[in-house]
N, C-alpha and C positions, 0 to 999 in steps of 0.2 A: 512552526508557529503555533502558540497555544491558542485556544478559543478566545481567551481574554485579550489576545493581542490582535485579533482579527478586525479589519475595519468594518464598522457597522454601516448598513445601507439605510439611508434616511429617505423616505418617500416624500416628494414635494407636491402638495395639493394646492393648485392656484385657484383663487376665488375671486380674481379680479373682475371677471364678468358678472359675478353675482353680488358678493359683498362689497367689492370695490366700487360697482356702479351705484351702490346706495349712498355713496358720499355725495353730499350736496353739490350739485352742479356737474357731476361726472357721468350724466346720463349718455349712453352710447347707442347708436342706431345699429341696424343689422349689419351694415357694411363695416362699421367700426368694430363690432364684436368679431366678425369673420377675420378681419386683418390682425386683431390682437391674438385670436386663436392661432393664426398662422405663426405669429411670432412666438408663442408659447410652445408650439410644436418644435420650432427651431431650437428654442431654449432647452427642450427636452424635460419639461416638467412631467410628473407621473399621471397627474389627474387634473383635469380642467373642469371646474364647475361652472356650467353654461348659463345657469340662471335658476330663478324659481318658477317652474314651468306654469303652475296654476295662478300665479300673481296677475297675469293678464295674457291676452291673445298674443301681444307682441313678445312677452317673454317666452311663451310656449314656442313660437315660431323661431325665435332666436336660439333657444336650446336645440331645437330640432336641426336647425341649419348648422349649427356648430357640430352637432353629432354626426352630420352628414359629410363634413369635410375633414374632421381630425382623424388621422390613421393610426398614430402610435400611442398617444396618451389615452387614458380612460376618459369618458365624459359622464359628468354627474349632473343631475338636477336635484336641488333642494326640495323637500316637500314635508308638511306637517305629518305627524303620525295618525293620519286619517285615510281611510280607503280612497276617497275621491282625489286626494292630494297625490297619493302614491300611483293611482292609475294614471293621472295626468303626467306625472314625472316619467312613468314608464313609456307612454306613448311619445313623449318628446325625445327619450334617449334611446329607444329600442333599436334605431337604425345605426347606432354608433358601433364601430368595430369592437370597443370595450365599454359597454354601457355600465352605469353605476347609479343605484337609487340611494340618495342620502336623506334619511328621515330623521326627525327630531321631536323631542318633547321636553318641557322644562322640568327640572328635578329639585330645585331649591324651594324651601318652605315659602318664601314670599311669592314666587311665581306660581306655585301650586295653589296657593290660597287666594291670591289676588287676580291673577290672570286667568288660570285654568278653572278655578273654583272646584278642584278635585281633591280627594283624599289621596295620600301617597300610594295606598294599595291599589287604587283605580288607575293611577299614573303608571305603576309598574305593570299591571295587567295589559294596559293600552300599548305601552312600549314593546312588550313581548309579542303581543297578538299582531302589532302592525309590522315588526320585523318579519315575522313568519309570513304575513301577507305579501310583504314586499319580495321576500325570499322565493316565493312560489312563482314570481314574475321574472325576476332577474337574479343571476348567479352572484352578483356583487352588490352587497348591501352594506351601507355605512350607517351607524346610528349615533346621534349626538345627544348628550345630556345638557340641554340648554341651561345656563347659569350654574354650571357644575361647580365652579369655584366657591360658590356660596351655599352648596348643597351639604347635607350631613353624610359623613364618611360611610356609616353603615347602609344607608340607603343607596349611595353611589355604588358600593360593592356589590349589593343585591342586583341592582339594575344591569350593571355591567355584566355580571354573570348570566343573568337572565336573557339578555338580548344576544349574547354570544352563543348561548345554547339554542337560541331560536333561529340562529343563522347569519348573524352579523359578522362580516368578515373584517371590518374595521369599527372600532369604537372610538368616537371623538370626545375629548375632555375640553369643553370651551371655557374660557374666561370671558364670558359674554359681555360683561359690563366693565371689564378692565380693572377689576378689584384686586387681583392677586399681586403678590410680590414674589420675586424669584425663589427665595428660600422655601417659602411655604408651597409654591406651586410645584417645585420640584419634589418636595417631600409628598405631596398629593400623589403624583405619577408613581413614586416609589411605593407608596401604601397601596395603591391599586394593584401594582404588580405583585405585591406581597400577600394580598388578602383576597384576590380573586382566583379561585382554583383553575378556571379554564382560560386565564388570560393568554396563555401560550397559543391559543387556537385563533387568535385575531390580532390585527395590528392595532397599536394603541396610538391615537392622534391627538394633536392639541390645536386649538384655535384661539389665539389670544387678541384681545383689542387693546388699544393703545391709550386709554383714557388718563393713565398716570405716567405715560411714556415709557412703559415697561414691557410692551408686547414682545420685542425681540428678546430682551433678557428673560422674560418668563419662558418663551419657547425654547431658548437655548438650555435653560435650567431643566426643562422637561425632557429635552433630548439627553442631557447628561444623565438623567435619572432613569432613562430607558425607553422614552417615546419613540415610536417608529416612523411617525408621519408628522409633518409640520404643515399647517394650513396658513396661507399667506397671500399677499397681493403685490403686484408690482408697484413700485413707489410707495408701498404702504397705504394706498388710498382705502377708504372704507367709511362706514358709518361713524359718526362724531369725530373722534381724534384718529380714526384709522385702524388699520390691522397690522399684524406682523409684516415687515417689509420683506419681500422675497429676497431682494438683492442683499440685504444685510445679514439675514440668517444664513444664506448659501455661502456668502463670502466669509463670514465667521467660521463656518465648518471647514471651508476650503483652506483658509489662512492658518487656522489653529486645529489641524488634524491631530497635532501632538497632545492636545488637551481633551478634545471631544472623542477622538479616536472613531469618527463617523464621517461619512461622505454622502453626497447626492450624485444623482445622474445628470445634473444640470451642466450644460455647456456655458461656463461662465463668460466667454468671449461674446455671447450673444445678450448680455445683460444690458448694455448701454443702449443698443439698438431697440430692444424691447421697452426699456424705460422711455426712451424718446417717442416711441410709438403710442404708448399709453398716454404720455403727456399731451401729444398732439390731438388724439381723438377725443380726450376728455376736456381739453382746454385747461387742465389743472397743471400749472408749471411746477417743477421741482425747485424747493428752496435751494438757494446757493450753497448753504453749508450742510446739505443733506448728505449723509454718509453714502459712500460708494458711487452714487450717480449724481450728486450735486456738482455744480459748476466749480466750486472750490476744493472738491475732494482730493484733487491731485495738485492743487496750486500752493506755491511756497513763496511767501512775500518777505518774511523776516530774513535778513541778511545771513545770520548764522544757519538758518535752515537751507537757504539757497547754496551756501558753500558746502555744506554737508552733502546735499543731494548731487551736486556736481561732482564731489569727490567720490561719492558711492551712494546711489539711490537708496540703498537699504538703510542708510542713517536716519532718514525720515519717512521712507515709504515702505509700509509693511506688505504691500502688494503693489503690482505694476498696472499702470493704466491699460496696457495692452491685455492684461487677465480679464478685464470686463469688456473688452472690445471698444475702448474709448478711442476715437479718431485723434490722432496726434499732429494733424497738419503737417505730415512729413512730405507729401508731395504737392508741390504747388503747380497747379495747372494754369494755363493762360490761353488767350485767344488763338495762339497757334498750336495748341495741344490737338492730337488727333482723337478720333472716336474710339480707337482701340484703347488708348491710354485712359480715356474717360470711363469706358465700360469696365476695364479692369479695376479701377479705383472704386467704382461702385460696388462691385462685388466683394472688394476688401472691406468696405464699410458695412457690408451685410445687406445690401439691397439687391435683390434678384428679381429684375424686371424683364418682360417679354420685350422682343426686338423693337416692336412699334413704340413702346413706352420709352425705351432707351433712345430711339431716334428723337422723339418729341423732347425728352429731357435734354439731350444733346444740343438741340436748338436753343433751349432756355439757358443752357450753360454758355453758349457762344454769345448770347445777348448780354448775359452778366459779365462775361470776360471783356466785352466792349466797354462796359462801364467801370470795371475794376481792373487794376493793373495785374493782379494775380487773384486766383480762386482757391481758396483753402478747402480741407476736408469738411469743415463745419459748413461752409457755403454750399458744397455738393450735397451734403447730408440734408441740409434745409430744403433745397430744391427737390430732393428725391422723396422726401417725406410727403409732400403734396401729391406726387405721382402716385405713391402707394395707396392713398386713401380711395382713389378711383371714384371720386365724386362725378356724377353725370352733370355736365355743364349745359343745363337747359338755357342758361342766360350768360353771356360773356361780356366782359368790358371791352368797349371799342376804343373810347378816349375819354379823358376828363380834363377839366380846366377849372382851376379855383383862383379866386380873387380874395385876399384876406390881408388886413392889417389891424392895428389897434384903433384905427380912426374910422373904419367902416364896418358894416355888417358883413361877415364872410359870405360868399356866394360860391356855389359849386355847379358847374354844368357837366352833367354825365350823359354819355351816349352808349347805350348797350345794344347788343345784338340778341333779339329774343325771337325764337322761332323763325330765324332768317331775315328778320327785319330790323332795321336801325331805328332805335327810338331814343329821343333826346329829352332831357328834363332839366330844369334849372331850379334850384332851391336855395334858400338863405336860412342861416341859423347862427348859433353863437360860437361856431368854430368851423374851419374847413372840412374837417373830417365828419362831424355831425351833419353839415350841409350836404355832404356827399351821400351819407347814409339816408337822409330824408329824400334826396332826389331819386335814389335807387328804389326806395320803398313806394314812392308815387308812381314810378314806371311800372312796377310789378304789381301794384295795387294790393300790397300786403301791410298789415299793421302788427308789427312785432315790437316787443320791448327789449331794449339792450340791457342785459343784466350784468355782463362783464366786458371789459375791453382792456387789453394789455399791449404795450409795445416793448420789445426787447431787441437790443443789438446782438447779432449772431457772432460778429467778430469785432475787433477794434478797428480804429481808424476813421477817417472822415467818409471813406467810401464803403463802410460796412454795410452789409445787408441788415435790414430790419424785419422781425418777425412779428406780425400782429396777430392776436388771437381774440376772438369774440364769442360771446355766449348770447344768444337771443331766445326769447320765449314767444311762443305762439299757443296761447291757451294753456293747456297742460303739457305741451311738448316743448322740449328744449333742444336747441341746435348749435353746434359748435362750428366755428370757421376759423381758417388759418390762412395767412397770406404772407408772402415773402417778397421783398423788393429793396433796392437801395434807397427808394422814395418811401417816406413814412406814410404819406397819404395814400399812395398807390398800394402799399401793403395792406393798409386799413380797408380799402375798398375791396380788394381781392378776398380778404378774410370775411367780410360781410356778405360778399356774393357767394362764397362757398357755403356759408351757413344757410343762405336762402336758396341755393341750388338744391341742397338736401331737402329742405321744406318743400319746394316745388316738385321734386322727384317723388316724395312721398305722397303728395297730393295727386299727381298723375297716376301713380300705381294704385291709389286708393287705400 
């Protein structure tokens, strides 16, 4: 096999915990981040960007916690090209098995003039000096040229060459504002490779935003032109219109190896579970027609499509649902199913829980089986997702009763168990769910605003489970909750309680 025929290795840098969390409404607490990091490890991404350590005490602690639990992937912290930022980033990641400092400075004329108020020469000097500074602390340093897609070519070449000489092992070319188009962005990568003498001494990375809907296309064009690393987020979440979607770029390389001649180390069968995890902890649902992980990604409604797929799936499916770990509802469990079969199915669905949580989940499964004739994979996955989040239940639902019609004001009576005591409250509002939320808030003495609320059927049929998701705000803090039940009101109450349990737990921990 000639060198040109060898499959190129593309490194996957996941920034769900940093850039992804900057998506409006996608704030994650520490437990959420550790759970996502666990999934990213199983997915086998190469680098996990834990956050922006200097942004806040919470960000610093989150990055340090992720660095402490991740064993295989490198853990990076983003930082500005300033000594205090770099010191903070290093303190956050130094405990990682594979620490990385990721520093950056803007290089476009508009950013240098309007944001930095610096001349290009000063920007160049600071970039080189700060890479040297970071390299003296950490053996793995990445440097990013912020707004590179709008920067001048000769200046790009000079900065890239300078930071590599200073010790950067990875140089990242971001399309920070989503301005690039694939042909031009691919050419930019090719030009950098052709005009930077020492480019072979570092990995060349790309980080694309989706403002024009071209993040994945730009990333793939860059890979085709010779980029070695792609920066992305699960479900494509991120600032404004989002980032390059990890699942899309990975499956594009996996499915079209013949064209890209490149592959990643990602275990694609873990994509679906990771997508569901990120969706659950952020409260940001994936749109139905989203590529790879959307509800309709493998659905076929047109008669001619259905006929073709039945004859041979390859007629209309260029990849299999199994290749991303999509549950296929193959095993239907019921109330007579045993714990062994249940636990086996959990593992097949990608949920690895300890024996105590399996036993607790099996009890919930039995309760659900009493309500439904059969329990599908999707039902089990929905139950297990809550168990994975490990929210400390400082308050639990004991019972509820609602009275509602179009002729009277809806009333809800809620009884909770809080600190071992039963506390009951009655509240009225413009709907049974709102009345229930109001009663819970009165019991707990909290004043939060409900920013988002959504109900979704997990499976079809009149006995389908409902998934409720909520996002509540307490001052500058946002909390997400999720509840699952065959009763929409109960699911909503459970979701609201989960969000408030996180709030209460944070208050107790200080």
